[in-house]
C-alpha positions in Angstrom: -6.2 -23.4 -20.4 -7.7 -22.5 -23.8 -10.9 -24.2 -22.7 -11.2 -22.0 -19.6 -12.9 -18.5 -20.0 -10.7 -15.5 -19.2 -13.0 -14.4 -16.4 -12.7 -17.8 -14.7 -8.9 -17.6 -15.0 -8.9 -14.1 -13.6 -11.0 -15.5 -10.7 -8.4 -18.2 -10.1 -5.6 -15.5 -10.0 -7.7 -13.5 -7.5 -8.5 -16.6 -5.4 -4.9 -17.6 -4.9 -3.8 -14.0 -4.1 -6.8 -13.6 -1.8 -6.1 -16.9 0.0 -2.5 -15.8 0.8 -3.8 -12.4 2.1 -6.4 -14.2 4.3 -3.8 -16.4 5.7 -1.5 -13.4 6.3 -4.2 -11.7 8.2 -5.0 -14.7 10.4 -1.5 -16.1 10.9 0.5 -12.9 10.6 -1.9 -10.4 12.1 -1.9 -8.2 9.0 -4.7 -5.7 9.6 -5.1 -1.9 8.9 -7.2 -0.8 11.9 -5.4 -3.2 14.3 -2.1 -1.7 13.3 -3.3 1.8 14.0 -4.9 0.9 17.3 -2.0 -1.1 18.7 0.5 1.7 17.7 -1.6 4.6 19.0 -3.0 3.0 22.1 -1.2 -0.2 22.8 2.5 0.9 22.6 3.2 -1.8 20.1 4.3 -0.9 16.6 4.9 -4.4 15.2 1.6 -4.5 13.2 2.2 -1.0 11.9 5.8 -1.6 10.9 4.7 -4.9 9.2 3.1 -2.6 6.6 6.7 -1.5 5.8 7.5 -5.1 4.9 4.4 -5.6 2.9 4.9 -2.4 0.9 8.6 -2.9 0.4 8.1 -6.3 -1.1 5.1 -5.2 -3.1 6.8 -2.2 -4.6 10.1 -3.9 -5.4 8.3 -7.0 -6.8 5.8 -5.0 -9.0 8.5 -2.9 -10.6 10.9 -5.8 -11.0 8.1 -7.7 -12.7 7.5 -4.7 -15.0 11.2 -4.4 -15.8 11.3 -8.1 -16.7 8.1 -7.8 -18.9 5.8 -9.8 -16.6 3.6 -7.0 -15.4 1.8 -4.1 -17.2 1.3 -2.0 -14.1 0.7 1.2 -16.2 -2.5 -0.5 -17.4 -4.0 -0.8 -13.9 -6.8 1.6 -13.2 -4.6 3.2 -10.5 -2.6 4.7 -13.3 -5.2 5.0 -16.1 -7.6 7.3 -14.1 -6.6 10.9 -13.7 -5.8 11.6 -10.1 -8.1 13.8 -8.1 -6.5 15.1 -4.9 -9.9 16.1 -3.5 -11.3 12.6 -4.1 -8.3 11.0 -2.3 -8.5 13.3 0.7 -12.3 13.3 1.1 -12.8 9.7 0.2 -9.8 8.6 2.4 -11.1 10.6 5.5 -14.6 9.2 5.1 -13.3 5.6 4.6 -10.9 5.9 7.6 -13.6 7.3 9.9 -16.0 4.6 8.8 -13.3 1.9 9.4 -13.0 3.0 13.0 -16.8 3.0 13.5 -17.1 -0.5 11.9 -14.1 -1.9 13.8 -12.7 -3.3 10.5 -11.9 -2.3 7.0 -13.5 -4.3 4.2 -10.6 -6.7 4.1 -10.6 -7.0 7.9 -14.3 -7.7 7.9 -13.9 -10.5 5.3 -11.2 -12.0 7.4 -13.3 -11.9 10.6 -16.3 -13.3 8.7 -14.0 -16.2 7.6 -13.3 -16.7 11.3 -17.0 -17.1 12.1 -17.9 -13.5 13.1 -21.4 -12.9 11.7 -21.2 -9.2 12.6 -18.5 -8.9 10.0 -20.8 -10.5 7.4 -23.2 -7.5 8.0 -20.3 -5.1 7.5 -19.3 -6.8 4.2 -22.8 -6.8 2.8 -23.6 -3.2 3.8 -20.2 -2.0 2.5 -20.7 -3.8 -0.8 -24.2 -2.3 -1.3 -23.1 1.2 -0.5 -20.1 0.9 -2.8 -22.5 0.3 -5.7 -24.9 2.9 -4.5 -22.1 5.4 -4.9 -20.5 3.8 -8.0 -23.5 3.3 -10.2 -26.6 3.9 -8.0 -28.5 6.9 -6.6 -25.3 8.7 -5.5 -23.4 8.1 -8.7 -24.4 11.4 -10.4 -23.5 13.4 -7.3 -20.2 11.6 -7.0 -19.3 12.4 -10.7 -20.5 16.0 -10.3 -18.1 16.6 -7.3 -15.4 14.1 -8.1 -15.3 13.7 -11.8 -13.2 10.8 -13.0 -11.4 11.2 -16.3 -9.2 9.0 -18.3 -5.5 9.9 -17.9 -3.4 10.8 -20.9 -0.2 9.5 -19.2 0.6 7.1 -16.4 -0.5 8.4 -13.0 2.6 7.1 -11.1 5.4 8.8 -9.4 8.2 6.5 -10.7 6.8 6.6 -14.3 6.5 10.4 -14.1 10.1 10.8 -13.0 11.1 8.2 -15.7 9.5 10.3 -18.5 11.4 13.4 -17.4 14.8 11.8 -16.8 15.0 8.9 -19.2 15.9 6.5 -16.4 13.8 3.3 -15.9 11.0 3.5 -13.3 12.8 0.8 -11.3 15.5 3.3 -10.6 13.1 5.4 -8.5 11.0 2.5 -7.1 13.7 0.5 -5.5 14.9 3.2 -3.1 11.3 3.7 -1.9 10.9 0.0 -1.3 14.2 -0.1 0.5 13.1 2.9 2.7 9.9 1.0 3.7 11.9 -2.1 4.5 14.5 -0.2 6.5 11.7 1.6 8.5 10.1 -1.8 9.3 13.2 -3.7 10.2 14.6 -0.9 12.4 12.0 -1.9 15.0 13.6 -4.7 17.0 10.4 -6.4 18.2 9.3 -6.9 14.6 12.7 -8.3 13.6 12.4 -10.8 16.4 8.9 -11.8 15.3 9.8 -14.2 12.4 6.2 -15.4 11.9 4.9 -11.9 11.2 7.9 -11.1 9.0 7.3 -14.2 6.9 3.6 -13.4 6.4 4.4 -9.8 5.6 6.6 -11.0 2.8 3.9 -13.4 1.6 1.2 -10.6 1.6 3.5 -8.4 -0.5 4.2 -11.3 -2.9 0.4 -11.9 -3.2 -0.1 -8.4 -4.5 2.8 -8.9 -7.1 1.2 -12.2 -8.1 -2.1 -10.5 -8.8 -0.4 -7.9 -11.0 1.6 -10.6 -12.9 -1.3 -13.0 -13.3 -3.8 -10.4 -14.5 -1.2 -8.7 -16.8 -0.8 -12.1 -18.5 -4.6 -12.4 -19.0 -4.7 -8.7 -20.1 -2.3 -9.5 -23.0 -3.9 -12.8 -23.8 -7.4 -11.3 -23.9 -6.2 -8.2 -25.9 -7.4 -5.9 -23.1 -10.7 -7.6 -22.3 -9.5 -8.6 -18.8 -8.0 -5.7 -16.8 -4.8 -5.5 -14.9 -5.9 -5.7 -11.2 -4.7 -6.1 -7.7 -6.4 -6.6 -4.3 -9.0 -4.0 -3.3 -12.1 -4.5 -1.2 -14.7 -1.8 -2.0 -16.3 -2.3 -5.4 -15.2 -6.0 -5.5 -17.5 -6.7 -2.5 -20.4 -5.3 -4.4 -19.5 -7.2 -7.6 -19.2 -10.4 -5.6 -22.6 -9.9 -4.0 -24.2 -9.3 -7.4 -22.5 -12.4 -8.8 -23.8 -14.6 -6.0 -27.3 -13.1 -6.5 -27.5 -13.4 -10.3 -24.5 -15.3 -11.6 -24.7 -13.0 -14.7 -23.7 -9.6 -13.3 -20.3 -9.6 -14.9 -19.8 -13.3 -14.4 -16.8 -14.8 -12.7 -14.1 -12.1 -12.4 -10.9 -11.3 -10.5 -13.0 -9.6 -7.8 -15.2 -12.7 -7.1 -12.2 -14.9 -6.9 -10.3 -12.5 -4.6 -13.2 -12.2 -2.1 -13.7 -16.0 -2.1 -10.0 -16.5 -1.6 -9.7 -14.2 1.4 -12.7 -16.0 3.0 -11.1 -19.4 2.4 -7.7 -18.2 3.6 -9.1 -16.6 6.7 -11.1 -19.8 7.5 -8.1 -22.0 7.1 -5.9 -19.6 9.2 -8.5 -19.5 11.9 -8.7 -23.3 12.0 -4.9 -23.6 12.2 -4.7 -21.2 15.1 -7.9 -22.6 16.8 -9.6 -19.2 16.6 -12.7 -20.2 14.6 -15.9 -19.6 16.5 -19.3 -18.3 15.7 -20.0 -14.9 17.0 -23.0 -12.5 16.8 -23.8 -9.0 17.9 -25.3 -8.7 21.4 -25.7 -4.9 21.5 -28.0 -3.2 18.9 -26.1 0.1 19.4 -22.8 -1.7 18.5 -24.5 -3.1 15.3 -25.8 0.3 14.4 -22.4 1.8 14.7 -20.9 -1.0 12.6 -23.5 -0.6 9.9 -23.0 3.2 9.8 -19.2 2.6 9.5 -19.7 0.1 6.7 -21.9 2.5 4.7 -19.2 5.2 5.1 -16.5 2.8 4.0 -18.5 1.9 0.9 -19.0 5.6 0.0 -15.5 6.7 0.9 -13.7 3.8 -0.8 -15.6 4.4 -4.0 -14.8 8.1 -4.0 -11.1 7.5 -3.3 -11.0 4.7 -5.9 -9.8 2.1 -3.4 -9.8 1.1 0.3 -6.9 0.8 2.8 -5.7 -2.3 0.8 -6.6 -1.0 -2.7 -5.0 2.4 -2.3 -2.7 1.6 0.7 -1.1 -1.5 -0.7 -2.0 -2.1 -4.4 -1.9 1.5 -5.6 1.2 2.1 -3.4 2.8 -1.0 -5.1 2.8 0.9 -8.4 3.6 4.2 -6.7 0.4 5.8 -8.0 0.0 9.6 -7.3 -3.2 8.8 -5.3 -1.7 6.2 -3.0 0.3 8.2 -0.4 -2.4 10.9 -0.1 -5.3 8.5 0.2 -3.4 6.3 2.7 -2.5 9.3 4.9 -6.2 10.5 4.8 -7.4 7.0 5.8 -4.9 7.0 8.7 -6.1 10.4 9.9 -9.8 9.5 9.5 -9.2 6.2 11.4 -7.3 7.9 14.2 -10.1 10.5 14.6 -12.7 7.8 14.8 -10.6 5.7 17.2 -10.1 8.7 19.5 -13.8 9.5 19.5 -14.7 5.9 20.3 -12.1 5.3 23.0 -12.6 8.6 24.8 -16.3 8.1 24.5 -16.1 5.0 26.7 -13.9 6.6 29.3 -15.2 8.6 32.3 -14.7 12.3 32.3 
């Protein structure tokens, strides 16, 4: 391992975590927009409640790993950047609305692209471009003017904030939250009966924990040169595009491995279920809507410092201040977009 660059090892960590997530999406139907749509309009909460399993496992696993000394979750950027409530709300709403227009979040688009959907490839590329337009391109100055990001002077996490004021370990506050999510998920009998979904929900949660543990090890070995990271699909899409274009824009990183892993896992899962098939857009209006949604997701996800997976799962796993507010805003924005689209296709 001493012969392998730290960036390449981080990419391997990301690739393994991403592959499990890609398989969970294809074999366990783990999807953000699909969960909202089936719960709001399909009278089926299994996919929504599956999030409770993923979050319960991710939260308990991350804090147990921290307590045992395997994860440095306070060094993830979810806890090292000062929380901006305005950025979480505005960015979350924009991302959620764009997600509904595009028909997928960034993670979902990667999964569909891995299953042969070329429309999803367009969403991935446009979202990655607009993420960097907002992160370091023409919109960067405006973003920093309105949503200034500052380094935090203390961990920006609920459990660690309570720990500093009570003297109790963060695990004391994290485990009840994890138990609450699991209880909410398992109280729904149709999900309890769906063993396949349950198993892949656990796997998705463990994939997030694996990423925290793996990158924490590299963070310590590299003396901080490699960051503590977990799955997110806004800026990482842009970083991956730049890497494949130049091979020098940051080199191999966790982000590149994560994106490649999700594509590989989604392809494998599609092949196992016999769902792989090439698809393209037949309606220019549909493509225009998806491109617009992808651009909004790139902008909103960058403002909110994470997407539905980055903030909704990874940041929630460390109980970051930003996570519940951003996730709620994404849900509201997504429901507004879904309502507009669905009612727009119905006769008066």
